[in-house]
Each structure stands twice: as structure tokens, then as C-alpha cells.
ROVOLO-35682 format. One record per residue (C-alpha): x, y, z. Coordinates in steps of 0.02 Angstrom, whole numbers, padded with zeros to 5 digits, always signed. Layout:
BEGIN
XYZ
...
This chain:
BEGIN
-05178-05785-11598
-05085-05949-11578
-05168-06016-11735
-05103-05868-11834
-04926-05889-11770
-04934-06075-11810
-04982-06037-11990
-04836-05916-12017
-04678-05999-12081
-04534-05910-11992
-04415-05937-12138
-04538-05861-12261
-04574-05718-12142
-04386-05683-12131
-04372-05685-12321
-04521-05567-12336
-04444-05444-12214
-04276-05451-12305
-04356-05421-12475
-04464-05280-12405
-04313-05191-12329
-04211-05205-12487
-04358-05147-12593
-04392-04999-12479
-04210-04941-12490
-04207-04964-12679
-04370-04870-12706
-04317-04733-12585
-04150-04713-12673
-04239-04691-12840
-04380-04580-12777
-04273-04474-12660
-04094-04492-12724
-04019-04347-12626
-04099-04391-12459
-04095-04582-12465
-03948-04623-12579
-03830-04474-12560
-03871-04432-12380
-03886-04607-12310
-03829-04754-12417
-03683-04665-12501
-03630-04559-12352
-03623-04698-12223
-03596-04856-12324
-03534-04842-12504
-03442-04676-12489
-03316-04739-12359
-03282-04889-12471
-03252-04774-12621
-03130-04667-12520
-03041-04821-12452
-03036-04915-12618
-02963-04768-12713
-02836-04721-12581
-02916-04549-12555
-02922-04448-12395
-03110-04434-12420
-03246-04429-12552
-03383-04300-12571
-03553-04313-12654
-03610-04152-12738
-03751-04137-12865
-03761-04325-12888
-03576-04337-12929
-03436-04415-12827
-03273-04320-12808
-03114-04387-12730
-03008-04277-12617
-02827-04311-12572
-02793-04205-12417
-02868-04174-12246
-02881-03989-12286
-02985-04022-12441
-03097-04139-12340
-03128-04005-12209
-03177-03880-12343
-03282-04003-12444
-03461-03964-12488
-03608-04084-12490
-03598-04255-12410
-03422-04310-12358
-03367-04489-12325
-03199-04543-12253
-03124-04718-12246
-03179-04813-12093
-03334-04829-11986
-03457-04709-11908
-03571-04740-11760
-03721-04758-11875
-03635-04879-11993
-03567-04982-11848
-03741-05000-11771
-03816-05037-11941
-03691-05175-11977
-03724-05252-11807
-03912-05256-11841
-03886-05329-12014
-03771-05460-11941
-03899-05517-11813
-04036-05520-11945
-03926-05619-12064
-03885-05745-11927
-04070-05781-11907
-04081-05819-12093
-03930-05933-12085
-04010-06026-11940
-04160-06067-12051
-04041-06133-12185
-03945-06241-12061
-04108-06312-11995
-04160-06359-12170
-03992-06442-12201
-03999-06520-12026
-03818-06475-11984
-03715-06367-11865
-03763-06453-11704
-03588-06490-11639
-03422-06406-11605
-03350-06470-11769
-03446-06339-11866
-03365-06201-11763
-03188-06263-11791
-03219-06298-11977
-03261-06114-12003
-03106-06051-11914
-02998-06046-12073
-03128-05937-12159
-03104-05803-12025
-02918-05801-12060
-02958-05797-12246
-03070-05644-12225
-02939-05544-12130
-02802-05593-12252
-02910-05549-12403
-02938-05376-12330
-02751-05356-12309
-02725-05397-12493
-02836-05247-12533
-02731-05140-12415
-02576-05197-12509
-02662-05152-12673
-02695-04975-12610
-02514-04960-12554
-02458-05009-12729
-02579-04882-12803
-02508-04741-12697
-02329-04788-12735
-02332-04846-12915
-02498-04781-12980
-02556-04959-13017
-02656-05061-12890
-02649-05249-12879
-02840-05250-12885
-02932-05111-12976
-03082-05020-12906
-03231-05055-12904
-03187-05241-12898
-03079-05203-12747
-03237-05140-12660
-03284-05322-12634
-03135-05337-12518
-03168-05180-12414
-03280-05173-12260
-03426-05198-12254
-03438-05282-12424
-03297-05402-12386
-03411-05481-12256
-03535-05522-12393
-03394-05586-12504
-03327-05701-12370
-03504-05752-12322
-03549-05810-12498
-03382-05899-12519
-03413-05987-12353
-03593-06027-12399
-03538-06103-12564
-03405-06205-12475
-03534-06264-12348
-03658-06320-12481
-03522-06411-12578
-03458-06495-12419
-03632-06554-12369
-03659-06623-12544
-03491-06715-12536
-03535-06792-12368
-03711-06844-12421
-03641-06929-12575
-03535-07036-12461
-03366-06967-12513
-03320-06915-12335
-03387-06964-12165
-03419-06785-12106
-03453-06624-12200
-03339-06527-12081
-03184-06607-12159
-03202-06536-12336
-03270-06373-12263
-03113-06347-12159
-03004-06400-12307
-03084-06272-12423
-03064-06135-12294
-02882-06182-12266
-02850-06181-12453
-02931-06009-12472
-02827-05940-12329
-02666-06019-12395
-02690-05951-12571
-02731-05777-12506
-02585-05762-12386
-02474-05839-12519
-02524-05700-12638
-02486-05572-12502
-02315-05650-12479
-02287-05647-12667
-02323-05460-12670
-02198-05436-12529
-02064-05530-12625
-02095-05456-12797
-02123-05273-12751
-02029-05143-12650
-02188-05075-12571
-02211-05212-12441
-02085-05257-12307
-02077-05401-12185
-02072-05375-11996
-02086-05548-11915
-02074-05473-11739
-02251-05407-11756
-02323-05577-11798
-02217-05662-11665
-02271-05542-11527
-02453-05544-11578
-02476-05732-11599
-02369-05779-11450
-02452-05651-11338
-02627-05705-11389
-02582-05888-11360
-02512-05852-11187
-02668-05752-11139
-02784-05889-11204
-02689-06025-11109
-02688-05923-10948
-02874-05888-10968
-02910-06073-10991
-02801-06129-10845
-02868-05993-10731
-03051-06024-10768
-03030-06213-10759
-02950-06197-10589
-03059-06065-10508
-03222-06056-10607
-03231-06214-10714
-03416-06186-10749
-03365-06047-10870
-03297-06174-10995
-03427-06312-10978
-03530-06263-11131
-03398-06191-11247
-03245-06296-11206
-03101-06261-11324
-03214-06149-11427
-03202-06026-11285
-03012-06033-11292
-03019-05989-11476
-03136-05843-11442
-03016-05771-11313
-02869-05802-11430
-02952-05716-11578
-03001-05560-11484
-02831-05549-11401
-02750-05554-11573
-02855-05401-11617
-02810-05314-11454
-02622-05343-11464
-02615-05299-11650
-02700-05133-11614
-02584-05090-11470
-02428-05130-11573
-02491-05035-11726
-02550-04880-11633
-02423-04861-11492
-02265-04955-11541
-02248-04923-11727
-02087-04822-11709
-02003-04953-11603
-02053-05091-11725
-02005-04991-11879
-02177-05000-11958
-02290-04862-12026
-02394-04757-11907
-02576-04810-11903
-02735-04729-11840
-02890-04814-11768
-03036-04839-11887
-03159-04916-11765
-03273-04809-11657
-03243-04906-11496
-03055-04904-11516
-03053-04718-11551
-03163-04684-11400
-03051-04785-11284
-02896-04692-11345
-02983-04524-11321
-03034-04569-11143
-02860-04632-11102
-02784-04472-11171
-02901-04370-11061
-02867-04458-10896
-02692-04531-10913
-02544-04417-10872
-02446-04366-11028
-02286-04440-10957
-02370-04610-10939
-02446-04597-11113
-02274-04561-11183
-02204-04715-11099
-02339-04847-11129
-02455-04767-11257
-02643-04743-11252
-02712-04896-11343
-02670-05024-11208
-02843-05018-11123
-02917-05084-11286
-02823-05248-11260
-02897-05273-11087
-03071-05226-11150
-03055-05359-11286
-02995-05492-11163
-03130-05448-11037
-03267-05449-11168
-03210-05617-11235
-03208-05696-11062
-03380-05623-11026
-03449-05700-11186
-03376-05869-11144
-03455-05858-10971
-03626-05808-11042
-03633-05953-11165
-03688-06089-11046
-03774-06256-11074
-03946-06178-11058
-03917-06060-11205
-03852-06202-11316
-03997-06316-11265
-04130-06186-11307
-04061-06139-11478
-03904-06238-11522
-03885-06178-11702
-03916-05995-11667
-03801-06002-11516
-03665-06084-11619
-03682-05954-11757
-03681-05812-11632
-03521-05879-11554
-03444-05895-11727
-03493-05715-11767
-03418-05655-11603
-03253-05738-11646
-03259-05673-11824
-03283-05490-11776
-03125-05503-11671
-03014-05620-11770
-03056-05549-11942
-03001-05370-11904
-02863-05435-11792
-02790-05539-11934
-02795-05388-12047
-02714-05275-11917
-02568-05387-11875
-02537-05434-12058
-02538-05250-12108
-02409-05214-11975
-02309-05371-12017
-02296-05319-12199
-02284-05132-12159
-02435-05090-12266
């Protein structure tokens, strides 16, 4: 048995599994279009993107054709398979599984390149997380322009590349290209470390994207600017991260031994997401921004539970999204505590990628949420 496992190349086995899964879905979609494509792939994955990218209340799939609906009433009366913008439990679980599987593949690539052993790799990828959230906000601005003027900034289906979950693939391939270029630059002796050009490319991508968002705000009447949202979100997240660092260093310093300042950034990123959600969902009237609704399953569940157990008078005073902030902070601190020296010693690259992914799933949506509120999109 050991001889067999020794003869199997893990990287090739991973590639074989990936190709087999993609082939199975493709063959199933062709052989059983209604069951596999309409009822699964379209309903839970592409359909929500279509509805989101076209600014529709929902989309329905009937007789192999996609129809766009503009009101909640039409969506409730729709026939066939119906998809609304946002996530479902099935799609959320599926994306999580794909993420973990993809991380394994990236580990094989990093091993081949012999990189990503230190903290520098983590910090070099930080700008790409801001880039991803900002890029998604540009698509939100495009939809806002479509609804107001009839002309989007980015036409569908190209805009689908900037909508979840496909934006993750877009940002991934941009990041992968930047990584390969940076490694090549370093190995040709142009820089001392590949992390420098990698961070520079990410910063440039983020700067260009947020610059375009600012340009839309200046040149159109659709976007507004509410600096209080950004100030409260970023200041609050920074205060929480500092307090978390000081508190753990003083009372439980072993929490930070393995992650160091990476742990501070993880707490900061998830707190950005938590505060942005609370401001958008509970304090929109006070801030003068549009009213938003939760799109994530966990956030919706927390709000529903809070509504059920919290007195209406309290809900009216402080809102119902506030527990989400504490869940995000608690989860981030738990992750930082779990990532100890033993985990990094056993699998340093996979551990580093997993920590990066944990920051990205908080900071990416958080960046989008607070930018949407900042620009009243």
C-alpha cells in the first residue's frame, strides 16, 4: 500500500480530480440539461450572477430560456427554476469546498516555485484583497448606472467576471499572473525579493480600480460620497485590531506567537466586514445612505435570530445586525489562536494560504460593503 502511495504524484492526482469533476459537470449538463444545468449549475451559480449583473429582482429558467423579472411579486409567481442575486446555503458550501480544493492546488504550485515560506508573502497579497473588493464595487456602480441611466459602466456578460463567485476567479488569475511575473523578475536579478514587485502590482491594481470608482463618483450624479462611513469603518476596525493585539499580548501572548502582525491584519479585515455590515443594515438612515439587505446566509441568519429574541424596543434603538460584528471579531481571534507554530511547521505553505484565504473572505466583502456605503451605491 505504501508503495502505491509513493508512486502517486499528489500534484498529478489533484489535476486528475479537477479535470474529472469539470468533465463530469460538462457531460452532465449536455446529457441532462434540465436536471444538471438548469436545476443545479444555473439555479445556484450562474442564475444569481445573471440576476445581479442585469440589475433584475430575479431570473427564471423555463424551457431552456432565461427570463429576467423586475419585481418581487413577479419572482414569487415565477415558474421553473428561479435565481435571485446573492448566495444560498448550497452555493455557500460549494464555494467553500472549491476554495479548499483550489488551495491544495496552489500549494503544489508554490512548492514547485519554492516560495511562500515567510510572512512577506502574506503581506504582499494584502493589496489584492483590497483590489478584489473594490473591483466588485465598480460592478455595483455599473448596475446603479444601468438602473438610473439605462447604460451600465460595464456591460453584461463581461460584468459577470466581477460578480461573485466569478470575481474570485478573476482576482485569482490576476494575482497568479502577478506572482509568476514577480518571481521571474526576482530570479532574473532585477529585485532582491519577489514580494516587492508582487505588492507593487497589487497596489497598482487597487489604486487604478478605486481611482475609476472615484472618477465615476465625480463624473456622474448616481454616486455620492459619504466619508463618515469610511472613517467609522476603518477607524473602528483599527481600534479593535489594536485592542485585540494589546490584550492578547498582555494576557495570552501565546496567541500571537505564530502569526504575529498577520493576526492583527486578520482581525482588522474581519472587523471591517463586521462594522460595514452594521452601518449598512442598521444605520443607513442616520448616515444618509441607501437601505441595504444582507446577501450572505450567515448574516441573514444572525439578523433573524436577533429579531426573534431581542425586544422590539431594543432593536429599534440599536438595530439587529450588531451581533454579526462580534461574531466576526470572535471568529478572527479564534483563527489567530488556532494557527500556532505546530500548524505552520507541519505545512507552512498550506497554512499560509489558508490564513490568506481567511483574511480574504472577510476583507474582500468588507471592502465592497464599506465602499458601497461610502459611495451610496
